[in-house]
C-alpha positions in Angstrom: -2.0 62.3 -18.4 -2.6 58.5 -18.8 -5.9 56.8 -18.1 -6.2 54.8 -15.0 -8.6 51.8 -15.0 -11.4 51.8 -12.5 -10.5 49.8 -9.4 -13.5 47.5 -9.7 -12.7 46.5 -13.3 -12.4 42.7 -13.7 -10.0 42.8 -16.6 -7.2 45.1 -17.7 -6.5 45.6 -21.2 -2.8 45.5 -22.4 -2.3 45.9 -26.0 -4.9 43.6 -27.7 -4.9 40.9 -24.9 -7.1 40.7 -21.9 -5.5 39.8 -18.6 -7.0 38.5 -15.4 -6.8 40.8 -12.4 -4.7 39.7 -9.5 -7.9 38.9 -7.6 -9.2 36.8 -10.5 -6.1 34.9 -10.7 -6.1 34.2 -6.9 -9.7 33.0 -7.2 -8.7 30.7 -10.0 -5.9 29.3 -8.0 -8.2 28.6 -5.2 -10.6 26.8 -7.5 -7.7 24.7 -8.9 -6.4 23.8 -5.4 -10.0 22.9 -4.2 -10.4 20.7 -7.3 -7.2 18.9 -6.6 -8.0 18.4 -3.0 -11.5 17.1 -3.9 -9.9 14.6 -6.3 -7.3 13.6 -3.7 -10.0 13.0 -1.1 -12.0 11.0 -3.5 -8.9 8.9 -4.4 -8.2 8.5 -0.6 -11.8 7.3 0.0 -11.5 4.8 -2.9 -8.2 3.5 -1.4 -9.7 3.2 2.1 -12.7 1.2 0.6 -10.3 -1.0 -1.3 -8.1 -1.6 1.8 -11.2 -2.4 3.8 -12.2 -5.0 1.2 -8.7 -6.5 1.2 -8.7 -6.8 5.0 -12.1 -8.5 4.7 -10.9 -10.9 2.1 -7.5 -11.7 3.8 -9.2 -12.2 7.1 -11.0 -15.2 5.7 -8.8 -18.3 5.4 -8.5 -20.1 2.1 -9.9 -23.5 1.7 -6.7 -25.4 1.2 -7.8 -28.3 -1.0 -5.1 -30.4 -2.6 -5.7 -28.5 -5.8 -5.4 -25.1 -4.1 -2.2 -26.2 -2.4 -0.8 -27.4 -5.7 -1.7 -24.0 -7.3 0.0 -22.1 -4.5 3.1 -24.2 -4.6 3.4 -23.9 -8.4 3.0 -20.1 -8.3 5.6 -19.9 -5.5 8.1 -22.2 -7.3 7.8 -20.1 -10.4 8.5 -16.9 -8.5 11.4 -18.4 -6.7 13.0 -19.7 -9.9 12.7 -16.3 -11.6 14.2 -14.6 -8.5 17.0 -17.1 -8.5 17.7 -16.5 -12.2 18.1 -12.8 -11.4 20.6 -13.8 -8.6 18.3 -13.0 -5.8 18.0 -15.1 -2.7 14.8 -13.7 -1.2 11.3 -12.7 -2.5 8.3 -11.0 -0.8 5.6 -13.7 -0.7 2.9 -11.7 0.9 2.0 -8.1 1.9 -0.9 -7.4 4.2 -2.3 -4.6 6.4 -1.0 -4.7 10.0 -4.7 -4.9 11.1 -4.5 -8.6 10.4 -2.2 -9.0 13.4 -4.0 -8.9 16.7 -1.4 -6.4 18.0 -1.3 -4.3 14.7 2.2 -5.6 14.1 3.9 -4.7 17.3 5.3 -8.2 17.9 6.7 -8.3 14.3 8.1 -4.9 14.5 9.9 -5.8 17.9 11.0 -9.2 16.5 9.4 -10.9 19.5 9.7 -14.7 19.7 6.0 -15.4 19.5 5.1 -13.0 16.7 3.3 -15.7 14.7 0.7 -15.9 17.4 -0.4 -12.4 16.5 -1.3 -13.4 12.9 -4.9 -14.0 11.8 -6.6 -15.1 8.5 -4.6 -15.7 5.4 -1.3 -14.4 6.9 -1.7 -17.0 9.6 -2.2 -19.6 6.9 0.8 -18.4 5.0 2.9 -18.8 8.1 1.6 -22.3 8.7 2.3 -23.2 5.1 5.9 -22.2 5.5 6.1 -24.0 8.9 4.5 -27.2 7.7 6.0 -27.5 4.2 8.9 -25.2 3.6 10.9 -24.9 6.8 12.0 -28.5 6.5 13.6 -27.5 3.1 15.7 -24.9 5.0 13.7 -22.0 3.7 13.5 -19.1 6.0 10.5 -16.8 6.5 11.0 -13.2 7.7 8.2 -10.9 8.7 8.7 -7.2 8.9 6.9 -3.8 8.8 7.5 -2.5 5.3 5.3 0.7 5.4 5.3 3.5 8.0 2.4 5.9 7.3 2.5 8.9 9.6 5.4 7.2 11.4 3.2 4.3 12.6 3.6 0.6 11.6 1.7 -0.1 8.3 1.7 -3.0 6.1 3.6 -6.2 6.9 5.6 -8.1 4.4 6.6 -11.8 4.5 9.9 -12.6 2.8 11.0 -16.1 1.9 14.6 -16.6 1.6 17.0 -19.5 0.6 20.4 -18.0 1.2 
């Protein structure tokens, strides 16, 4: 008759290797899963804090001195030239959380005629920069929801096109 290990033994011996019991393995798996969840929650908290800081920053308009306007224009021209060299006719010039729209992006999502009126902070400035300086050069500005977390409108993207 072969020996049967006691039911409360933590490890079973097979040959010369010690194996975890099924209960030990389940406990280990739970610890690993809890560790993963804890890390994911910490990462989500960091992302939320970064998003809050971004909203705070983007809600404050930039002081558009002639130097700052020149810097923005040069940066934009460089990006447009590089895109044109790749054969593209459109670039995303800004991405921002929908909370920078007074209606959380509803007017943009529905392509309502007065959607620019919902913009605040730097997105509003970006729109005005296009309206006052780029529209006359036949550049088009398109705004659209580009992110749908949990099926709800998320980030908004501004796309400048020259097609």
